C-alpha positions in Angstrom: -36.7 63.0 -58.3 -39.7 64.6 -56.4 -41.6 67.5 -57.8 -39.5 70.2 -55.2 -36.3 69.1 -55.6 -36.7 69.0 -59.4 -38.0 73.0 -58.9 -34.6 73.8 -56.4 -32.4 72.4 -59.0 -34.0 74.8 -61.8 -33.7 77.5 -59.4 -29.8 77.0 -58.8 -29.4 76.5 -62.6 -31.1 80.0 -63.3 -29.1 81.6 -60.4 -25.7 80.0 -61.6 -26.8 81.7 -65.0 -27.9 84.7 -63.2 -24.6 85.1 -61.8 -22.1 84.5 -64.3 -24.1 86.7 -66.5 -23.4 89.4 -63.4 -19.8 89.2 -63.9 -19.6 86.5 -60.8 -17.1 83.3 -60.9 -18.7 80.3 -59.7 -16.0 78.3 -56.8 -18.3 75.1 -56.3 -21.7 74.1 -56.2 -23.7 72.4 -53.3 -21.2 72.4 -51.0 -22.2 70.2 -48.1 -20.5 69.5 -44.4 -22.3 68.4 -41.0 -22.9 72.3 -40.6 -25.3 72.2 -43.2 -24.7 73.3 -47.3 -24.5 75.9 -49.8 -26.0 76.5 -52.5 -23.5 78.5 -54.4 -20.2 79.9 -53.7 -19.2 82.5 -55.8 -16.0 85.2 -56.8 -17.3 88.5 -57.4 -17.2 92.4 -56.4 -13.3 91.3 -54.7 -14.8 89.3 -52.7 -16.4 85.5 -51.8 -20.2 85.4 -52.0 -22.0 82.4 -50.3 -25.5 82.1 -51.9 -28.6 80.7 -51.0 -31.2 80.2 -53.5 -35.0 80.0 -52.8 -37.1 78.8 -55.2 -41.0 79.5 -55.4 -43.9 78.7 -57.8 -46.1 81.3 -56.0 -45.8 83.4 -53.0 -49.1 82.2 -51.1 -46.3 81.0 -47.9 -44.4 84.5 -48.3 -41.0 85.8 -50.4 -39.0 82.8 -51.1 -36.3 84.9 -49.0 -38.5 84.7 -45.9 -37.5 80.9 -45.7 -34.2 81.9 -44.6 -34.9 81.6 -41.1 -32.4 83.2 -38.4 -31.4 79.8 -37.6 -30.8 79.0 -41.5 -28.6 81.8 -41.7 -26.4 80.7 -38.6 -26.1 77.4 -40.5 -25.0 79.2 -43.5 -22.6 81.3 -41.6 -20.8 78.4 -39.8 -21.1 76.4 -42.7 -19.2 79.1 -44.7 -16.6 79.6 -41.8 -15.8 76.0 -42.1 -15.7 75.9 -46.0 -12.7 79.1 -45.5 -10.6 77.4 -43.3 -10.9 74.0 -45.3 -10.0 75.9 -47.9 -7.5 78.4 -46.1 -8.5 81.4 -47.1 -10.1 83.1 -44.0 -8.3 86.0 -45.1 -10.8 86.8 -47.8 -13.4 89.4 -47.5 -17.3 87.6 -47.2 -20.1 88.5 -48.2 -24.0 86.3 -47.7 -26.7 86.9 -50.3 -30.2 85.1 -50.9 -31.2 84.7 -54.2 -35.1 84.3 -54.5 -36.7 83.0 -57.8 -40.6 83.0 -58.4 -41.2 80.5 -61.4 -45.0 81.0 -62.7 -46.8 80.5 -65.7 -43.2 79.3 -67.5 -41.6 82.4 -66.4 -39.5 83.3 -63.8 -38.4 86.9 -61.9 -35.0 87.3 -60.2 -34.8 89.1 -56.9 -30.9 88.9 -55.8 -30.4 90.1 -52.0 -27.5 91.0 -50.9 -25.8 90.7 -47.7 -28.1 89.2 -45.4 -25.7 88.2 -42.5 
């Protein structure tokens, strides 16, 4: 596994731990379809939360969440819509979040950005 993928997997593990610690129940991880991928799908605060995780080792190229472009948000939305139709749960309220993880000097900081779309 290349370094970038390994960092991404570590970031997802940190995000799952963070969400569980904050009362979320993880429903599914790495849901994929032709429309895109969703890193984490969780239940929390009486809604389904679709989470995109962005992990970086520095802010040289900006904050990690800045990598979630308008196009990426569109794919996230379409994938979430498909997931809800597939699971027959269209009636539930939803939210789309980004969890930024900045991993520097063997320490990390987490920034949970709610309702990005």
